[in-house]
C-alpha positions as CSV (number, residue, x, y, z in Angstrom):
1,M,0.0,0.0,0.0
2,A,1.3,3.4,-0.9
3,H,1.8,5.8,2.0
4,W,1.1,9.3,1.0
5,G,3.3,12.1,2.4
6,V,6.2,9.7,3.0
7,Q,9.1,9.9,0.6
8,S,12.5,8.2,0.9
9,A,15.6,10.3,0.4
10,P,17.3,9.7,-3.0
11,T,20.6,7.9,-3.0
12,M,23.2,10.1,-4.6
13,R,26.0,7.5,-4.8
14,A,27.0,4.3,-3.1
15,M,29.2,4.6,-0.1
16,D,31.9,2.4,-1.5
17,Q,32.0,4.3,-4.9
18,P,35.1,6.6,-5.1
19,V,34.7,10.3,-5.4
20,V,35.7,11.6,-8.8
21,P,37.8,14.9,-8.6
22,M,36.3,17.8,-10.5
23,W,38.5,20.6,-11.8
24,S,37.4,24.2,-11.3
25,C,38.9,27.7,-11.2
26,E,39.8,27.0,-7.6
27,G,41.7,23.7,-8.3
28,S,40.7,20.1,-7.9
29,T,37.8,19.4,-5.6
30,G,36.2,16.2,-4.4
31,I,32.8,16.7,-6.0
32,D,30.9,13.8,-7.3
33,P,29.6,14.6,-10.8
34,K,26.4,12.6,-10.1
35,L,25.8,14.7,-7.1
36,E,26.4,17.9,-9.2
37,V,23.8,16.8,-11.8
38,A,21.3,15.7,-9.2
39,S,21.6,18.9,-7.2
40,S,21.4,21.2,-10.2
41,S,18.3,19.4,-11.6
42,T,16.5,19.3,-8.2
43,L,17.1,22.9,-7.1
44,G,15.4,24.4,-10.1
45,G,17.2,27.7,-9.9
46,P,18.0,29.9,-12.9
47,T,20.9,29.1,-15.1
48,E,23.1,32.0,-16.3
49,R,24.2,32.2,-19.9
50,R,26.5,35.0,-21.1
51,W,26.4,36.5,-24.6
52,S,27.4,39.9,-25.9
53,P,26.3,41.4,-29.2
54,Y,29.6,43.4,-29.4
55,D,33.1,42.5,-30.4
56,F,36.1,44.8,-30.2
57,N,38.0,44.5,-33.4
58,G,41.0,46.6,-32.3
59,G,42.9,49.1,-34.3
60,T,43.8,52.8,-33.8
61,T,42.7,56.1,-35.3
62,L,44.1,59.5,-35.1
63,A,43.2,63.0,-36.3
64,I,45.1,66.3,-36.0
65,E,43.9,69.8,-37.0
66,G,46.1,72.5,-38.5
67,K,46.0,75.8,-40.3
68,G,44.4,75.2,-43.6
69,F,44.4,71.4,-43.3
70,C,43.3,68.4,-41.3
71,I,45.0,65.0,-41.1
72,T,43.2,61.8,-40.2
73,A,44.6,58.3,-40.1
74,G,43.8,54.8,-39.2
75,D,45.5,51.4,-39.4
76,T,44.2,48.6,-41.5
77,R,44.3,45.6,-39.2
78,M,41.1,44.1,-37.9
79,S,41.4,41.6,-35.1
80,S,39.2,39.5,-32.8
81,G,40.9,38.3,-29.7
82,Y,44.4,37.0,-30.7
83,S,43.3,36.4,-34.3
84,I,43.9,38.7,-37.3
85,L,40.7,38.7,-39.4
86,T,42.0,40.9,-42.2
87,R,45.0,43.1,-42.8
88,N,43.2,45.5,-45.2
89,S,40.2,47.0,-43.4
90,S,39.9,50.7,-43.7
91,K,38.8,52.7,-40.6
92,L,38.3,55.9,-42.5
93,H,35.0,56.8,-44.2
94,Q,34.6,59.9,-46.4
95,L,31.3,61.7,-45.7
96,T,31.8,64.8,-48.0
97,P,34.7,66.1,-50.1
98,H,36.0,67.9,-47.0
99,C,34.9,65.7,-44.1
100,V,36.1,62.2,-43.1
101,L,35.0,60.0,-40.2
102,S,37.4,57.6,-38.6
103,S,35.9,54.9,-36.3
104,G,37.2,52.2,-34.0
105,G,35.3,49.5,-32.1
106,C,33.0,46.8,-33.4
107,K,33.2,46.5,-37.2
108,T,29.6,45.5,-37.8
109,D,28.3,48.5,-35.7
110,I,30.7,50.8,-37.5
111,D,29.5,49.7,-40.9
112,Q,25.9,50.2,-39.9
113,L,26.7,53.7,-38.5
114,H,28.4,54.7,-41.7
115,T,25.4,53.5,-43.7
116,M,23.0,55.6,-41.7
117,L,25.3,58.7,-42.0
118,D,25.5,58.2,-45.8
119,I,21.7,58.1,-46.1
120,R,21.4,61.3,-44.1
121,M,24.1,63.0,-46.0
122,N,22.4,62.2,-49.3
123,M,19.1,63.5,-47.9
124,Y,20.7,66.8,-46.9
125,K,22.4,67.2,-50.3
126,H,19.1,66.6,-52.2
127,D,17.2,69.0,-49.9
128,H,19.8,71.8,-49.9
129,G,21.8,71.3,-53.1
130,Q,25.1,71.3,-51.3
131,H,27.3,69.1,-49.0
132,M,26.9,69.4,-45.3
133,S,29.6,71.4,-43.5
134,A,31.9,69.8,-40.9
135,N,30.2,71.6,-38.1
136,S,26.8,70.5,-39.1
137,A,28.1,66.9,-39.7
138,S,29.4,66.9,-36.2
139,Q,26.0,67.7,-34.7
140,M,24.3,65.1,-37.0
141,L,26.7,62.4,-35.8
142,S,26.1,63.3,-32.2
143,N,22.3,63.1,-32.7
144,T,22.7,59.7,-34.5
145,L,24.7,58.2,-31.7
146,Y,22.5,59.6,-29.0
147,Y,19.4,58.2,-30.6
148,R,20.8,54.8,-30.0
149,R,22.0,55.5,-26.4
150,F,20.1,52.6,-24.8
151,F,21.6,50.1,-27.2
152,P,24.5,52.1,-28.6
153,Y,26.7,51.6,-31.6
154,Y,29.9,50.1,-30.2
155,S,32.0,52.6,-32.1
156,F,34.3,55.4,-31.0
157,N,34.5,58.1,-33.6
158,V,36.7,61.0,-34.6
159,L,35.3,63.5,-37.2
160,A,37.9,65.5,-39.2
161,G,37.1,68.3,-41.6
162,L,37.4,72.0,-42.3
163,D,35.6,74.8,-40.5
164,E,34.0,77.9,-42.1
165,N,37.5,79.6,-42.2
166,G,39.1,76.7,-44.1
167,D,41.1,75.5,-41.1
168,G,41.2,72.0,-39.7
169,A,38.5,70.9,-37.3
170,V,38.6,67.7,-35.2
171,Y,35.6,66.5,-33.2
172,A,36.0,63.7,-30.6
173,Y,33.1,61.4,-29.5
174,D,32.1,58.8,-27.0
175,A,29.8,55.9,-27.8
176,I,26.5,57.8,-27.0
177,G,27.2,61.1,-28.9
178,S,28.9,63.4,-26.4
179,Y,31.5,65.4,-28.3
180,E,33.9,68.3,-28.3
181,R,36.2,70.0,-30.7
182,T,39.8,69.3,-29.9
183,P,43.2,70.0,-31.5
184,F,43.6,66.2,-31.9
185,S,41.9,63.0,-31.0
186,S,42.6,59.3,-31.0
187,T,40.4,56.2,-30.5
188,G,40.9,52.5,-30.5
189,S,43.3,50.0,-28.8
190,G,46.3,52.4,-29.2
191,Q,44.6,55.4,-27.8
192,K,46.5,55.3,-24.5
193,L,49.8,55.4,-26.4
194,M,48.8,58.1,-28.8
195,I,47.3,60.8,-26.5
196,P,50.4,61.4,-24.3
197,L,52.6,61.7,-27.4
198,M,50.2,64.1,-29.1
199,D,49.9,66.1,-25.9
200,N,53.6,66.7,-26.1
201,L,54.2,67.1,-29.8
202,V,50.9,68.8,-30.9
203,C,49.7,70.8,-27.9
204,F,53.1,71.4,-26.3
205,K,51.6,70.6,-22.8
206,N,54.8,69.2,-21.4
207,R,57.4,71.4,-23.2
208,L,58.8,74.7,-22.1
209,D,59.6,75.9,-25.6
210,K,57.1,77.9,-27.7
211,K,54.5,76.1,-29.7
212,V,55.2,75.8,-33.4
213,D,52.5,75.3,-36.0
214,M,53.4,72.4,-38.3
215,T,52.8,72.2,-42.0
216,A,50.6,69.4,-43.5
217,E,53.8,67.5,-44.6
218,E,55.3,67.7,-41.1
219,T,52.0,66.5,-39.5
220,V,51.9,63.5,-41.9
221,E,55.4,62.5,-40.8
222,L,54.4,62.9,-37.2
223,V,51.4,60.6,-37.8
224,K,53.6,58.0,-39.3
225,D,56.0,58.1,-36.3
226,A,53.1,57.9,-33.9
227,F,51.7,54.8,-35.6
228,I,55.1,53.1,-35.7
229,T,55.4,53.7,-32.0
230,A,51.9,52.4,-31.2
231,G,52.3,49.4,-33.5
232,E,55.4,48.3,-31.6
233,R,53.5,48.2,-28.3
234,D,49.9,47.3,-29.4
235,I,49.3,43.9,-31.1
236,Y,46.0,45.2,-32.5
237,T,47.7,48.0,-34.5
238,G,49.7,47.1,-37.5
239,D,50.0,46.1,-41.2
240,A,49.5,49.6,-42.7
241,V,48.2,53.0,-41.8
242,E,45.9,54.9,-44.2
243,I,46.4,58.7,-44.0
244,M,44.1,61.3,-45.5
245,T,45.1,65.0,-45.8
246,I,42.0,67.3,-46.0
247,T,42.4,70.7,-47.6
248,T,40.2,73.1,-49.6
249,A,41.5,71.4,-52.8
250,G,40.1,68.0,-51.7
251,I,41.4,64.9,-50.0
252,K,44.7,63.3,-50.6
253,T,45.2,59.6,-49.5
254,E,48.4,57.7,-48.9
255,T,49.3,54.4,-47.3
256,F,52.3,53.7,-45.1
257,G,53.4,50.2,-44.2
258,L,53.7,49.0,-40.6
259,K,54.7,45.7,-39.0
260,Y,53.0,42.5,-40.0
261,D,53.5,40.5,-36.7
């Protein structure tokens, strides 16, 4: 006859069965795998699963403003973890004949952001019959990023162009659209290596001598040296650096080789 309300305790393992050691982050422990399975199935608690929609694909970008010009650059290596996915991925995207966006972060989000910006740039051109100025483009980029602030584009951007006087203009952004105009800006995995160097050589913050305005050619050489320095210390920066010089005459592009390891 069945006795309701009376239940015998389940037997997890026989007393004479040896305990199988289990390896964990804390080392070997004497946990019986059968006990583990039984306890996890009987407790009925939530099981955690981790997944992220983002991936940081490395690389470094840099932009420097000057009198009558603006220089922007980005390396061509795209990585994931310790794997190099491609050695020829551009981080620079031309928005207008005098405005270039350089982006670092998650490649898929960056491509989607560039597509959205191209659409809005074309709408502006059709409505007004002219290209958007760098100042207007900076505000449009801020609005586009802030619109996605609750699920942001995993991209860190630097907008480079010319202002209303024909001088260089650099705008630095965070992931949700906060921005400011700065003499230079850098994003990506080599940012921490670039900023102290640029503070010294561009803004003269740590030097006692008088600040000297560089020409476009001198700035390009400085950018090459900066990427060589970052490439020697950052495994995600390498292969080549793409450099764009923005002037009133248009945009000039050149590529400079970096290390391949």
